[in-house]
PAGULUM-781148 format. One record per residue: x, y, z of N, C-alpha, C in turn; residue in three letters. Coordinates in steps of 0.1 Angstrom, whole numbers, plus 5000, padded with zeros to 4 digits. Atoms other than C-alpha are relative to their C-alpha. Layout:
! residues N
XYZXYZXYZALA/...
! end
This chain:
! residues 114
501249934995922002448192499450094988MET/500449915011921802688162499249924990LYS/500750095010920702398139498549985004GLN/501450034996917502328160499250134997ALA/500749885003916502698157499750014985GLY/500249995015917002688119498949904996VAL/501050105004915002368116498650045004ARG/501349954995912102508137499550114991ARG/500449885008912102828116499649944986ALA/500350065013912002608084498649945001LYS/501450064999909002408097499050115001VAL/501049894999907202728107499850074986ARG/500249945013907902868072499249914991ASP/500850095008906502558056498550005004GLU/501450004995903402568078499450134995ALA/500549875005903002938069499750004985MET/500250015014903402868032498749924997ASP/501250085002900702598034498850085003TRP/501149924996898402828053499750114990PHE/500249905011898903108027499549944987ALA/500550065013898402867998498549975001THR/501550034998895002758012499250134999VAL/500749875001894003118017499950054986PHE/500049965014895003197981499049924992ALA/500850095007893202897968498550035002ALA/501449974996890002997986499650144998LEU/500249865002890403357978499450044987GLY/500649985013888603327945498649955000GLU/501450044998884803307943499749874992SER/500250125007884803037916500449885007THR/499550124993886902807937499149985013ARG/500950014989884602877967498749924995LEU/501250075006881602767945500349854998LYS/499650145002883502457935500049925013ILE/500050074987884202367971498749975006MET/501350024995880602407980499249904992GLN/500750105008879402187951500549865002MET/499450144999881801897956499649935013LEU/500450074988880801627980501149995010PRO/499050004990882601588013500549855002ARG/499650145000883001208008500049954986GLU/499950055014884001007977498949904997PRO/501150085003880500877970499750024985ILE/500050005014880400797933498950094994CYS/501149935006876900937925500050155003GLU/499949864996877701267943501150084993ASP/498849935006881001337926499850054986MET/500149955014881501547895501349974993TYR/498750005008884001507867500150144994ASN/499749875005885401807849498950054990VAL/501049965010882801807821498750045007VAL/501349974993879801797845500250135009GLU/499849884992881302057868500150134992LEU/499949895009882102287839498750054995ALA/501349975005878602267826499250065011GLU/500849954988877102327861500450145003GLU/499649874997879202637866500150104988LEU/499949925011879102767831501450054996GLY/498649975003882902757826500549914989LEU/499450095010885102617799500849905008SER/499350114993886802287808501550055003GLN/498749964996890302447807500050105012PRO/500149904989889302727831499749925013THR/500350084988887702477855501249915004LEU/498950084997890702247852501150085008SER/499149914993892902537863499650025014HIS/500549984986890702607894500249875008HIS/499950124993890702237903501549975003LEU/498650024997894502217900500450085012LYS/499649914989894902507924499449945013ILE/500650064988892502347949500749875004LEU/499350134998894202007945501450025006PHE/498649984995897702147950500050065014GLU/500149954986896502327981499649895010ALA/500450114992895401987994498650005005GLY/501449994996891702077996499149914994LEU/500850105006890301827972500849884996ILE/499450135004891001477961499349964987GLU/500650055013890301297928500149855000ARG/500150145002889400947919499749974986ARG/500150035014889800797885498949884999ARG/501050105003886900597871499950004984SER/499950015014887200477835500950114994CYS/499149905006888500777815499850145007ASN/500249874994887401047839500650015014SER/499749984986888601197871498850065007LEU/501149944992886001267898500550065012TYR/499449924990886501517925499150005013PHE/500749994987885501547962500950085009TYR/499349924990886501767992500849915009VAL/499250074991889301648013499750065014LYS/500649944988887401708045501050025011GLN/499149994989890201648070501050124998GLU/499149885003892401918052499250135003ALA/500849884998889502168053499950035015VAL/500249984986888802108090501450045007VAL/498749964995892602128098500350144998GLY/499749865004892902458080499150095008TRP/500949924992889802598098500550015014LEU/499450004987891302498131501250095001CYS/498849925000894502668122499650154999GLU/500549865000892602988113499550045014VAL/500549974986890902978147501250025009LYS/498949984992894202928164500850134998LYS/499249895003896003198146499350145002ARG/500749874999893303468146499050015011PHE/501049994990891103378175498649994994GLY/501450015006887403348172499050065010CYS/501049934991885703598196498750014993ASP/501449995006882003568190499649874992GLY/500350125007882303228172499349905009CYS/500650114992880102948184500549874995ARG/499650135003881302598186498849924995GLU/501150085005879202358165500149865006SER/
! end
């Protein structure tokens, strides 16, 4: 019996870790800008590579790569390789899942359903 309680606590801890990781990833204005710029679907002509995104945001490539790594590790963006470049887009189902979790955990008095 005790094992089941330990397992449930571990699952809750992992869920809480993921929830906090996404909050941390989105808690920086540059990463929010990146999320707003990236397409929601992997459509080639809409996706950015690191060079294009760095130029658009006025950041160095290493700085942008750092931000992309954080967003990727949080599960919020995906990447697709084409030739010698990686192109990025928003992992829409992860963002929607996280937003639903926010609503579940904190309620949403006054929010309107879209």
